[in-house]
N, C-alpha and C positions, 0 to 999 in steps of 0.2 A: 347590460348589456350579453350576449351570447357574442364570444368571442372566436365560435368557427367560424361564424357569416362576416365578420368584419373583414374591411378591405385595409390595405397596409397603413391609409391614411386615418382610416376608422381608432385601429390599432393605436399608432402613434398617439394621437388627440389623446385617446380613453387613458393611457400611460402617462402622457403627462399633465393629466387632471388627476392623478392617484386613483384613478377609477375601478384599475382591474388586480384583482387578487391571486395569487398565486400559494396556492398549497405545497410546500417539504415535506415527503412522510419519512421521515428517518434523520435523523438529527448526527449522523457518525461523523467520521473524517472526509466524506466527500459530501455530504448532506447539510451541514452546516454551514460550510464557506459556501455553497453552492444557495443557499436562503439569503447570508448578507448581502452574495452581488447581486441576487434578484432583489435584492431592495434597494441594493445601492444603486440600481436601475432604473427602479421607480415603481414596481410592485409593491403592494403593500403585500407583506408574507406571514404565512401562519407555518409556523415550521410546530411541525406535530411528531413527539416521540412518545414511544408505549415508558419511557424508564421515568420515573416521577423526580428522583435525585439528577437526573440531568437537563428536566424542564424547571425545576427550583433553580439552579444555577444558572440557567439563559435568562430567566425571568430578574437576575440581579445583575445581568451581564456580564457574567461570567462563564470561560469557557471551559468546558472536560478535554478537550484538546487543544495540546500545546503545539499550535501551527502558526509558526511568524506571520504577527500582523492581523490574527484574526479576531482575538479578544477585544481590540480597541476597535473595529468595523463592527462587532457586533455590539458593544456597548454603547456604540453611537446611533446603530438600529434602533433596537432597543428603547433608549431614551428616547428616540425620536417616535415612537409606538409604529415605526413601517416596517417592524418584524416580531411578532406575537410569537411566542413560545405555549404550545398547548400539548396536553394529554388526550384532548378528544378528536379522535383522527374525523370521524364519520362528519364532527360540525365542520371542522377546518377543510376538507372536501367538500359540505355542502355550500360555503362561504367564497369556495374558488373558483375560477375561472378557468386557470390551471392550475394541474396536478402534476409535479412531479417528483416518481417513483425513488428512494436513494434505499432503501433498507438493505441488508445485508446478503449474501448467497454465500449458505455455511456447505461442508462436507458431512457429511454423519457418520459414525462407528466404522464403516468399511470405507469410505473415503467416495461414497457418491453422491450427485447435488442434493442438497437438501433446502427447498424450496418453502421452506412455510411461513417464514417472514413475508416471505413475497404474496406469498396466500392468501396469509393473515390482512396485508394492505389493499389486495386487491378486493376482498369482499366488503373490507371498510370505503373501497371508492364506490364499491357495488350498492352497498347502503345509502351513503350519502348524493352520489354524484346528480346533477341537473343537469337537463339536456343544453347541448348547446354548448359543455365546457372542453377541454379536452387535455387526456392524460399522458404525459411525456416520462416512458419508462429509462433509466437510467443504470438503477442496478447492474452487475455484470452475471448475463445471464446465457445459455446454451442457445445455438442457435433455434430459433421454432418456438423459445419460452414466452413470448411477450405475447403470442397469440393462443398459444395452447394453453395456458393459465391466468394470464393479467384478464385478456378478453375475455378469454372463455367466463369464470367468474362475474367479472363487472359487468357483463352482458346478463347471467342467469339471477342476478339480487336484482339488479337495475329496472330491469324489461327493457332497456335502451339497446341499440343497434352497433357498434363501432362503424366509422365510416357517415353513420346517416346521421345519429343522436347524439353522437359524442365524437371528438376525433380521438384517434391512436398513434403516437408517434415511440421511438426508442432512439436513444442517443448516448451514448456510452460514455463513460469518464475518462479523461484524459488528464491525472494529476497524478504526483507523489506526494509522497509524506515530508513536508521541508519546505514544499514549494504548491503548496494547491492554489491560492488564491493566485498567483503567478503564471499556475499553469491554466488554471480555467478562464482566465481573460485574454492567455495568447496563444496556446494551442489551438489548433485548427479544429472544428468539431465534426463529428459521424454523422448523418443523421437519414432514419428512413420512417420510411410512415405507411399507416395503411392504404392513405385515398391522398391524391393532390390538396384538397385541404386542408387535413391532417400538416402537411408536408410544408404547408405557406406558412400558417399560424405558427407553427413549432417552430421554423424560421425567425419569422418577426420576436418570438418570445427568447430564442438562444443569443438573437444577436444584442439583445440587451444587454448580457454579459460579455459575449464573446467577442475580440477586437480583429481574431483574424476569420477567413472564412466559413461558412460554412457548407460542408461537403456533403451533399445530397446523393444518396445513392436509393436504388429503385425500389426497394422495398425494407420490412423491418428486418426478416430473416439474415437479410445480407450487413445490415448496422450490423445486428448482433455478431454475428461471425467475425464483424473487422475487430471488435475490442481482444477475441480471443486469439485470433490469427496474429496482431502486434504481438501479445502477450507470449503465443507458442515461440515466432520468431526470437524473443526477449532470452527468453527461457533457453533457448538450443543454442543461440550465441554464447550464453554464459557457461553451462556445462561444457560447450567445445573448448572455452578459454581456460576454464579450469582445469580442462583434461591434458590440453598445453600443457599447462603450466606443471602439471606431475611431471607430462614427458618431460620439461626443461630440468629438474630438479635429478633427474637419471642419467641424462646428456652434456651436465656440467656449466649450463649457459644459466642466463638470466632470463625467464621468460618476457619479463618487462623491455629490457633492451630490444629483444627479437620481436616483439609487440608494438614497440613503435616505430619498429624500423617497417615492420610487414604494412602497417596502415597507411604508409606514404603512397601506398597503390590503391587508388578511388573507391575497387568494389569489395578492398579487405576492411571489414571491421570490428576486429577483433576488441575483447574488453576485457576490463581490468579481472583478476583473480579474486576468489577469497576463499573464507573459511565454508561457504556453500550458498546456495540461492534460497531466500528464506525469502517472508513478506508476503504477497498475494498471487504471486506467478504459480509458483507450485500448484495454488488449489485452481489458478486457473487453466491450467493444462489440466488437469485430472477434470473442467467442467469440458472442454474438449474431446478427451478423448472418449469419456463417456456419451457425448452426445456421438461421437464418430462409431464408437460399436452400435448404437439402435440402428445406424443407418450399414451395418457391416461393414465399417471400413475401419481398419488397423492401423493407427498411425504411430509407427513404428519408428520413426527417428523421433517422436517426441515422447515415445515408450523410453526408448534406450537414453534420453537425454536424463528422464528422471530417476532412472537405475543408475544413470553416472552421477546424480547430485548427492544419490544419498549413499555412492563409494568417497564421493568427497569429504565426507564427514566424515567416514573414519579414517580417511587418508590425513585429515586435519587432526585426530587422538594420535595417531602414528607418529606425525610430525614431531608433538608437544611429548609424547613418550619418548621418543629419540635424542632431542635438546635436555631431557631431562637425566637420561643414563648419561648423555656427555659427561655431565658436570659430576656422575658418579653416584647416583642414586636409581631407584626406581619409582615406578608412580606411587605405590604400595606407601611409601617413607618421603612423599616432595609435597612441599607447600606452594600452590600456584596461585596466582597473583593474573586475575583474570581480568583485564579491561575493555569495559564495553560488552552490552547484550544488546542492543538494538539491534534492526537486521541489516539495515543501512546508516550510513554515518551522517551524524547530524543532527538525527532523529529520533524523538519519544516516541520509540514504535516497538514493544517486543514481538506481538505476534508471526507469530511464522518463523522467529528468531531460529536461527539453527545453532547460535552461538551458545543457546540455551540447552538444546542437544548435547552439542561438545561438553560442554561441562556434566552434565550428567555421564555419561560414558565416562570421563576422568574418575569422577565419583565415587562409579561403579568398581575403576580398579584401584580404587585406594586412597587415591589424591586427595586432599585437603583444599576445595576451591574457595578463596574469597574472592568477591566480585566487588568491581566499580566499576560503575557508569556515570560521570556528570549530569547526566541528563536524567535521572532514578535518584530519589531518595531513597534512603535506607530502608523505610518501614513498605515500598513498594517494591523494591528487590526483595525483602525478604516473603511478601506477598506471593511472590513467583517462586517462594521454597531453595531460595539463594542465600549463603551466608554473605553479607553485604559487608563492608568495609566505611565507616565513618568520613575516611578521607583517601585520596590517592596512598599518599604517606603511610598512611597507616596499612593498605592495600599489599604494597609492595616490603614491606618490614619483614625480614627472614625468608622471603620467598626465595624458591628454588630457580623458580622459570618464571618470566610474566610473557604472558599471553596478549597481544594488540588483537583482539577479533574482528574489531571495525574501526574505521578511520577517522573518529572523531577527530574536530581541530583540535581538542583540549589536549591528545596525543602527539598531535605534531610539535608540541611544545613541550616533549617531554626532558627533562633535565638531566642527561645520562649519568653527569657527575651524583645526582642523588638516586639515581636507580643503583650505582654500585655502592653505595653508603651504606644502603638501604637493606638490600640482600644479601644474601647468602653467597661467598663468594665462590666465582666460576659460575653464577645463574644467568642462563641466559634468556634473550628476548627472541621469541618465534612469535614474527611480524605479519599477521593478516592483514592488514591494513597496510602494509609498504609504505607506511608515516617514517621510521628511521634510517638515517643515512648509514648504509652496513661500512661503510668507511671510518666514520665517526666511532659505529659501536667498537669496530676493531680498534681502533687506534686506544680508547680505552679501556681494553683487555676485555668486554663481554661479548660471549659467544653468540651470536647473531641467526637467525634462520627466517626465510620468509616464503612464501608459497611461492612455489617458482624460481625458488632461488637455490634453494639446501644450505647447509652450512656454511657460515663463514668462521 
């Protein structure tokens, strides 16, 4: 069956009979959950990745990702033989009616977009693609990249033409680590395509996993821009929120109190401050800014926000240094218990974590920083070049300062009596996650500092 020429009825009948095959290229943080959901939705899924260790684990029903609900679903799909992990990308493409590209987009040493993984995937598609198939790109890319890179490489190597011999669409992922399966199923999905046939069939394909509406746009470039616009908005908002939090420290007011009152106005959407903006957002705004530069446009607000984010990291180090000095020590003589390295709360994800950057700056200033994160093992922390504590108590022992870098649920249950008993007298808590009650800390005689609040 050539899926591109199928009607809605034919598509559903073939799906119900288990006759449709879908290849997911890239089994990373978004690729593997997508593959499992497509298998759950009725496709026979070829899950392709270039990492042998990842494929070996998947064949055994083991997920290399710490994502809630993913491993049980993976194991069920693998045991039912509806998800087949493979290293042979071209074979997966050749067997597939639909190819979903979910390889990562990185930055090079000059912070410019690096599309090597996407080019490699596109070349594999070009060598394996059969006529009548549909390609859906979901990797985060700058506007124009799907047609300039993916389409061009596929057409060159396959001899087929997009819109005539094969379908081409773009649909960005909207999901966050820690809730990927839920987000993929429940968030509306944006979709653009090269022609009406591709748009119609891609809508049917995505509809097998997405419970919310498919938001169609007029072309692929618009769909590509949508993802970067969403993330640029959040990045700018977070940068503003962090800057206002720093102002509140100078004003002697609590940002959280001011923010909570401000957001009662329906058009105010201030966010919670933190140690700095990490994860994929800084990379995505770089993609957008680089694309804008190519068109002679300077995104001044985005660039100002990026520079402001760098300032927040330095400010975070300053807050810690001031807390240490208040206890009668300098950074060079201090022992710091650093709690949490994930870039966001309750996930195991250190990529893009600014907490690690803060640790490096503290160490450069002579501090001895011991790290504990309940989501990471000691060897995993050591592999990141960090001094890892085997337990929370060991991390706290004899510390001059406790830094809570991220609002993991485990840190909300932190016992202040234990903190006071294990740490040096006068040791302060610097709470970037805002998980400790300042009044309770004050009652216990523990100096307390929080971003957006200052010292209590």
